[in-house]
matplotlib code that plots the C-alpha trace (Angstrom):
import matplotlib.pyplot as plt

x = [11.1, 11.9, 9.1, 10.2, 12.2, 13.3, 14.6, 16.7, 19.0, 18.7, 16.2, 12.9, 14.2, 16.4, 13.8, 11.4, 14.0, 14.7, 11.0, 10.6, 13.6, 12.3, 8.7, 9.5, 13.0, 12.7, 11.3, 13.5, 14.4, 16.5, 17.6, 19.3, 20.8, 21.8, 25.0, 27.9, 27.0, 24.0, 22.4, 24.0, 23.0, 22.7, 21.5, 25.0, 26.8, 27.1, 28.7, 31.4, 32.1, 32.5, 34.8, 32.4, 32.3, 35.7, 35.1, 32.3, 32.7, 31.1, 27.8, 27.7, 25.6, 26.1, 28.1, 26.6, 28.9, 28.1, 24.3, 24.4, 26.5, 24.2, 20.8, 21.1, 20.1, 22.4, 22.4, 23.5, 25.1, 25.5, 22.1, 19.6, 15.9, 15.2, 11.7, 8.7, 6.3, 3.6, 1.4, 4.2, 5.5, 8.9, 11.5, 14.3, 17.6, 20.8, 24.2, 25.6, 29.2, 28.6, 25.4, 23.9, 20.1, 18.4, 14.8, 13.7, 10.3, 8.8, 5.9, 5.8, 7.8, 8.9, 10.1, 12.4, 14.4, 14.5, 15.0, 17.5, 18.6, 16.7, 19.0, 19.0, 18.8, 21.4, 24.1, 26.7, 27.0, 30.1, 31.9, 34.8, 33.9, 30.1, 28.6, 25.3, 25.3, 23.2, 25.3, 28.5, 30.1, 29.2, 30.7, 34.0, 34.4, 33.8, 36.3, 38.9, 38.3, 38.6, 41.8, 43.3, 42.2, 41.9, 39.0, 38.4, 35.0, 31.8, 28.4, 25.2, 22.1, 19.2, 18.5, 16.4, 17.3, 19.9, 21.4, 21.7, 23.3, 25.8, 26.4, 27.3, 29.8, 31.4, 31.6, 33.3, 35.9, 36.6, 35.1, 33.5, 30.0, 27.3, 23.7, 21.4, 17.7, 14.8, 12.3, 12.2, 13.5, 15.6, 13.8, 10.8, 8.7, 9.1, 7.0, 7.8, 9.2, 11.9, 12.5, 13.1, 15.5, 17.5, 17.6, 18.9, 21.6, 22.7, 23.1, 24.8, 27.4, 28.1, 27.1, 26.0, 22.4, 20.8, 17.0, 14.6, 17.7, 17.6, 20.9, 20.8, 24.1, 27.4, 30.5, 34.1, 37.3, 40.4, 39.8, 37.1, 33.3, 31.4, 27.8, 25.2, 22.3, 19.7, 21.6, 24.8, 28.0, 29.7, 32.8, 33.3, 35.8, 33.2, 29.5, 26.8, 23.3, 21.0, 17.5, 15.6, 15.0, 12.4, 11.3, 13.5, 10.7, 11.3, 11.4, 7.9, 5.9, 3.9, 2.9, 1.6, -0.5, 1.7, 1.6, 2.6, 6.2, 6.4, 5.9, 4.2, 0.8, 0.5, -2.1, -1.4, -0.1, 2.3, 0.2, 0.5, -2.2, -1.0, -1.8, 1.6, 3.7, 4.5, 6.5, 8.1, 10.5, 11.5, 10.0, 6.5, 3.7, 2.9, -0.3, -0.4, -2.7, -3.5, -4.3, -6.0, -4.5, -1.3, 1.5, 5.1, 7.2, 10.7, 12.4, 14.6, 12.6, 9.4, 11.1, 12.3, 8.8, 7.0, 9.6, 9.1, 5.3, 5.5, 7.8, 5.3, 2.4, 4.3, 4.5, 0.7, 0.5, -2.2, -0.5, -1.5, 0.7, -1.0, 0.6, 3.0, 2.3, 5.2, 7.9, 11.2, 14.2, 17.6, 20.6, 21.9, 24.9, 23.8, 20.1, 17.9, 14.9, 11.9, 8.3, 5.5, 1.9, 0.7, 1.9, -0.8, -0.5, -0.8, -3.9, -5.5, -4.9, -6.8, -9.7, -9.0, -9.4, -6.6, -5.3, -1.5, -0.2, 3.4, 5.5, 9.2, 10.7, 14.1, 15.0, 16.2, 15.7, 16.5, 19.3, 21.0, 24.3, 23.9, 20.2, 18.8, 15.4, 13.1, 10.5, 7.4, 4.4, 1.2, -1.3, -4.7, -7.9, -10.4, -13.4, -12.2, -9.4, -7.2, -3.4, -2.5, 0.9, 3.9, 7.1, 10.2, 13.4, 16.0, 19.8, 19.3, 17.9, 14.5, 13.9, 12.4, 9.9, 9.0, 8.6, 6.2, 4.2, 4.3, 2.9, 0.1, -0.8, -0.5, -2.9, -5.4, -4.9, -6.5, -4.6, -6.3, -4.9, -1.5, -1.7, -2.1, 0.4, 2.7, 6.1, 9.5, 11.1, 14.6, 16.8, 19.5, 16.9, 13.7, 11.9, 8.7, 6.8, 8.4, 7.6, 5.2, 3.1, 3.3, 2.0, -0.9, -1.9, -1.5, -4.0, -6.5, -6.0, -5.8]
y = [-15.0, -16.8, -16.8, -20.4, -23.0, -26.3, -29.1, -31.5, -30.7, -33.7, -34.7, -33.4, -30.4, -29.0, -29.6, -27.5, -24.8, -24.3, -23.8, -21.4, -19.4, -19.3, -18.3, -16.0, -14.7, -11.9, -14.2, -15.1, -18.8, -21.0, -24.5, -26.7, -30.1, -32.4, -33.8, -32.2, -33.7, -32.6, -33.7, -37.1, -40.3, -42.8, -45.5, -45.5, -46.4, -50.1, -49.4, -47.2, -50.0, -52.5, -50.2, -49.6, -45.9, -44.7, -42.3, -41.4, -37.8, -38.9, -39.4, -35.8, -33.6, -30.4, -29.1, -26.3, -23.9, -25.1, -25.2, -21.6, -20.5, -22.3, -22.1, -19.0, -20.8, -21.1, -24.4, -24.6, -27.9, -29.7, -28.3, -30.8, -30.1, -31.5, -30.2, -28.8, -26.3, -25.8, -23.7, -21.1, -21.7, -22.6, -25.3, -25.8, -26.4, -27.9, -27.2, -30.8, -29.6, -27.4, -28.7, -25.2, -25.1, -22.1, -21.5, -20.5, -19.1, -19.8, -18.9, -22.1, -25.2, -28.1, -31.3, -33.3, -35.2, -38.5, -41.8, -43.4, -47.1, -49.4, -50.5, -54.0, -53.9, -56.6, -54.9, -52.5, -50.2, -48.6, -51.9, -52.0, -53.9, -53.4, -51.0, -49.6, -48.8, -45.6, -42.4, -41.2, -41.1, -44.8, -45.6, -43.8, -45.6, -48.9, -48.2, -47.1, -50.3, -52.6, -50.9, -51.1, -54.6, -56.5, -58.6, -62.0, -62.8, -60.7, -61.1, -59.3, -59.1, -58.5, -59.8, -56.9, -55.4, -53.1, -56.0, -58.0, -55.0, -54.9, -58.7, -58.3, -55.5, -57.7, -60.6, -58.4, -57.4, -61.1, -61.5, -64.8, -63.5, -65.0, -63.6, -63.9, -63.4, -63.9, -64.4, -67.6, -66.0, -63.1, -59.9, -61.3, -58.2, -58.6, -61.0, -64.7, -64.5, -62.1, -63.9, -67.2, -65.5, -63.9, -67.2, -69.0, -66.4, -66.6, -70.4, -70.0, -67.6, -69.9, -67.3, -68.8, -67.9, -68.7, -68.2, -68.1, -67.4, -64.5, -63.2, -63.3, -61.7, -60.4, -60.4, -59.6, -61.6, -59.9, -58.9, -61.5, -61.0, -64.0, -64.2, -66.3, -67.1, -69.9, -71.5, -71.8, -69.7, -68.1, -66.0, -63.0, -60.2, -57.5, -57.2, -55.1, -54.4, -53.8, -54.3, -51.4, -47.8, -45.8, -42.1, -39.6, -37.9, -38.5, -34.7, -34.1, -37.3, -36.4, -33.0, -34.2, -37.1, -40.0, -43.7, -46.2, -46.2, -42.4, -41.4, -38.0, -38.2, -35.7, -35.1, -34.9, -31.3, -32.0, -30.6, -32.3, -32.1, -28.6, -26.0, -24.3, -27.5, -29.6, -32.8, -34.8, -37.6, -40.6, -39.1, -38.8, -40.8, -40.7, -41.4, -44.8, -44.7, -48.4, -48.7, -45.3, -44.3, -42.9, -45.4, -45.3, -45.7, -44.3, -43.7, -40.9, -40.3, -39.8, -37.6, -35.2, -35.0, -34.5, -31.9, -30.0, -30.0, -29.0, -26.1, -24.8, -25.1, -23.4, -20.3, -20.2, -22.5, -25.2, -28.3, -31.9, -34.9, -37.6, -40.5, -43.4, -47.0, -48.5, -48.9, -50.4, -52.0, -53.3, -55.1, -58.4, -59.7, -60.3, -60.0, -57.0, -57.3, -55.0, -54.7, -52.1, -51.9, -54.7, -58.3, -61.0, -61.5, -57.8, -57.6, -60.5, -58.8, -55.8, -58.1, -57.8, -61.0, -61.3, -63.4, -64.0, -64.4, -64.8, -65.0, -65.5, -64.0, -62.9, -59.3, -58.7, -60.4, -64.1, -64.0, -60.9, -61.4, -61.2, -62.1, -63.2, -64.1, -61.7, -63.2, -61.1, -61.6, -59.5, -59.1, -58.4, -57.3, -60.0, -57.7, -54.9, -56.4, -53.6, -54.2, -53.6, -55.1, -56.4, -58.2, -58.6, -60.7, -60.6, -60.3, -57.3, -54.0, -54.5, -50.7, -50.4, -53.2, -52.1, -48.5, -49.4, -51.5, -48.6, -46.2, -48.6, -49.0, -45.3, -44.5, -47.2, -49.4, -52.8, -55.8, -55.5, -52.0, -53.3, -56.2, -53.7, -51.2, -49.9, -50.9, -50.4, -53.1, -53.2, -56.3, -54.8, -53.5, -55.5, -58.4, -58.1, -59.8, -58.6, -60.4, -57.7, -57.8, -61.6, -61.9, -59.6, -61.8, -64.9, -63.3, -62.6, -66.0, -64.6]
z = [10.9, 7.6, 5.0, 4.2, 6.2, 4.7, 6.8, 4.7, 1.7, -0.5, -3.3, -1.8, 0.1, -2.6, -5.3, -3.2, -2.5, -6.2, -7.0, -4.1, -5.2, -8.7, -7.9, -4.9, -5.5, -2.8, -0.1, 2.9, 2.7, 5.0, 4.3, 6.9, 6.8, 9.6, 7.9, 6.1, 2.7, 0.6, -2.7, -3.4, -5.2, -2.4, -4.9, -6.4, -3.1, -3.9, -7.2, -5.7, -3.2, -6.1, -8.0, -10.9, -9.9, -9.0, -6.1, -3.5, -4.8, -8.1, -6.3, -5.0, -7.2, -5.3, -2.4, -0.3, -2.1, -5.7, -4.9, -3.7, -6.7, -9.3, -7.7, -5.5, -2.3, 0.8, 2.7, 6.3, 7.1, 10.5, 11.7, 13.0, 13.7, 17.2, 18.0, 16.2, 17.8, 15.2, 17.3, 17.6, 14.0, 15.5, 14.8, 17.4, 15.7, 17.1, 15.9, 15.8, 16.2, 19.3, 20.7, 20.8, 20.3, 18.7, 17.6, 14.1, 13.3, 9.9, 7.7, 5.6, 6.6, 4.4, 6.1, 3.9, 6.4, 4.5, 6.2, 8.6, 8.7, 10.9, 13.8, 15.2, 19.0, 19.5, 17.4, 18.7, 15.7, 17.3, 17.2, 14.7, 11.6, 11.8, 9.2, 7.9, 4.1, 3.9, 3.5, 1.8, 5.3, 5.8, 2.4, 3.1, 6.5, 4.7, 2.0, 4.6, 6.7, 3.7, 2.5, 6.0, 7.0, 3.8, 5.0, 3.3, 4.8, 4.9, 6.4, 5.3, 7.5, 5.2, 1.6, 0.3, -3.0, -1.4, 0.5, -2.8, -4.5, -1.7, -1.9, -5.6, -4.7, -2.0, -4.4, -7.0, -4.3, -3.8, -0.3, 0.7, 1.6, 3.8, 3.8, 6.8, 6.2, 8.6, 5.7, 3.6, 0.4, -0.8, -1.7, 0.2, -0.4, -4.2, -6.4, -6.5, -10.0, -8.9, -5.6, -7.5, -10.0, -7.2, -5.3, -8.4, -9.0, -5.3, -5.7, -9.1, -7.6, -4.7, -2.1, 1.2, 2.0, 5.4, 5.0, 8.0, 10.1, 12.6, 13.9, 17.7, 18.7, 17.4, 19.5, 18.8, 19.5, 18.2, 14.6, 14.1, 14.5, 15.9, 14.7, 16.5, 14.3, 14.4, 17.3, 15.3, 15.4, 12.3, 11.9, 9.7, 9.2, 8.3, 8.9, 7.2, 8.6, 5.7, 7.1, 5.8, 6.8, 8.7, 8.3, 10.1, 11.9, 15.6, 16.2, 14.8, 14.7, 17.8, 16.2, 12.8, 11.5, 10.6, 9.7, 12.4, 11.1, 11.5, 7.8, 7.7, 6.0, 3.1, 0.4, -3.3, -2.9, -0.1, 2.7, 6.1, 8.9, 9.5, 6.9, 7.0, 7.0, 4.0, 3.8, 0.9, 0.2, 2.3, 5.5, 4.0, 2.4, -1.3, -3.3, -5.1, -8.1, -8.2, -4.4, -4.4, -1.1, 0.4, 1.1, 2.3, -0.8, -0.3, -3.7, -5.0, -8.2, -6.2, -3.6, -6.3, -7.8, -4.5, -3.4, -6.6, -6.2, -2.5, -3.4, -6.1, -3.7, -0.8, -3.0, -3.7, -6.8, -6.9, -8.4, -7.5, -7.8, -9.9, -8.0, -8.4, -9.5, -7.6, -10.3, -9.1, -10.7, -9.5, -10.8, -9.3, -11.1, -14.7, -13.8, -14.3, -12.0, -12.1, -11.0, -11.2, -9.9, -7.6, -7.3, -7.4, -3.6, -3.0, -5.3, -3.4, -0.1, -1.5, -2.5, -6.2, -8.2, -10.7, -13.6, -13.7, -17.3, -18.4, -21.5, -22.2, -25.4, -26.8, -25.9, -29.4, -32.8, -32.2, -34.8, -33.4, -31.3, -27.6, -27.5, -24.1, -22.9, -21.0, -18.7, -18.1, -15.8, -16.1, -13.3, -14.7, -12.8, -14.0, -13.5, -15.7, -17.8, -16.6, -16.2, -12.5, -12.2, -14.2, -13.2, -15.4, -15.2, -17.9, -18.4, -20.7, -19.7, -18.1, -17.8, -21.3, -20.6, -17.1, -18.1, -20.8, -18.4, -15.8, -18.4, -19.2, -15.6, -14.9, -17.8, -16.9, -20.0, -20.3, -21.4, -24.8, -25.1, -24.3, -26.8, -29.6, -28.3, -31.0, -29.6, -31.2, -33.3, -34.6, -34.4, -32.1, -29.7, -29.7, -31.5, -33.4, -30.6, -27.3, -24.0, -22.8, -25.9, -26.1, -22.5, -23.3, -26.3, -24.1, -21.7, -24.5, -26.0, -29.5]

ax = plt.figure().add_subplot(projection="3d")
ax.plot(x, y, z, "-o")
ax.set_aspect("equal")
plt.show()
C-alpha cells in the first residue's frame, strides 16, 4: 500500500506531490498520469499554433525525468485510473499501452485528473481534418496536418474565449476562418461589454461569424469537409471543435459527491465526501468568495493553489483556501479582455440589486506615445456599496486594471474605498485618473 496516491500529473497533482514530498519525505508516494506528457501550459497552445511561440516543447515545464530529478518524485506515465473502490482504499489502474489492469491500495488519495473536451455527438473525431484543441498531442497533430495539407479554409465550432484565441491564430496563419456559435454572441458567458468588443473585432477583421447557428453534421468528400449548419451547407479544409470541457471523473463520479457535470465537490481544504480522498484542479469544485459557495471554475492558477493546499492537508496540516473571485483575461487580436467577480446579469440571478457604472480613460498619460483608451465597468451591490464585479476592455494590458479590481473584490472593498485607492501614476504606465478610479468616482457622483 502507498501512503499517498496521486492521479494526474499536471498543475494540481504535481503541486500536491511537491508538498507531500517536502512535508513527509520518507512516506511512500505514487503519481500516475494517463498520457505521456506531464506539467505543461495548455493555455499557451494557441500561441504555438500562431507561431508566436516556436515549439510545443516550450510549453512543457517538466518531463517525468526532470521532475524526478528536480523534485524527487517519480511519475508513471500512460497509467489511467479506471475505477475507484473507496471502501477498500483501492484504485484500479490500466496500463494504456498494454491494457493490463492492476489495483493500488492507498492511505490518502488525491484526484487531479483535470478536464476533457466536450465531444459533439454528430462529429466523427477520428475523421481526418477534425481536431480538438486541448493537449500537446492535439497541437502536434494539428501542426503536422497544416504543414502537410496547407489548408486555406478553417471552421471553428464554438466562440468561447479559447475558440477566439484559436481564431486569431488561424487568421495569423492566413486561413479564411468561419466561426459557428449556437449562442447569439461570441463569448456568450462573458459580460455584454466584452461580448460587444469581441463581436466588433470579428467584424473588423472580416471573419465570418454565424451566430445562433448549430452545426448539424459534418461529412467528408475527398479532402474537403462539408458542414451542414442552420439548414445550409459550407465547405472547409480543417475543422476545430472548441465547445468547452467537462471534468474527467467518469471513473469515480458514482463514488463521491459531485455536481451535475461530474465536478467533484470539495471543501476549502480539498476534502471530498470521503475523508481519505482529496481532489483539486479542473476535475473539482472551488470556493467562490462573492457567491459564497463552491462552483466549477477550471483555471490553471486555481488548480495550482488548490493542489498545493490539498498536498499540505494530506500530510496533516490544516490550511484553508480563501477562495476565488472569478478573475479571467484573454487576448483577441489587439484587444485585452478581462473580468472579475460577478456580471450584472449574474448578480441579478443571485437576487443582488446592483448599479452598473462605467468610465473610459487613457491607459497612460494622454500625451504619451501609444496611448489607448481603457473601458471599465463596475458592478456595485446597491445595499452595501461593495464592489462585486468589474469588466475591462482595452488595447493595452488589462491585467493591471483587472488585478486591482480583483484585489478590491477579494478584500471586500466598497466603491468608496476604491475611489480613494492609492494607484500608481507615471506617464508611460498610467494616467493620474485611471479608468478604474474614474468609474468609482462616477459611482459616487463626486
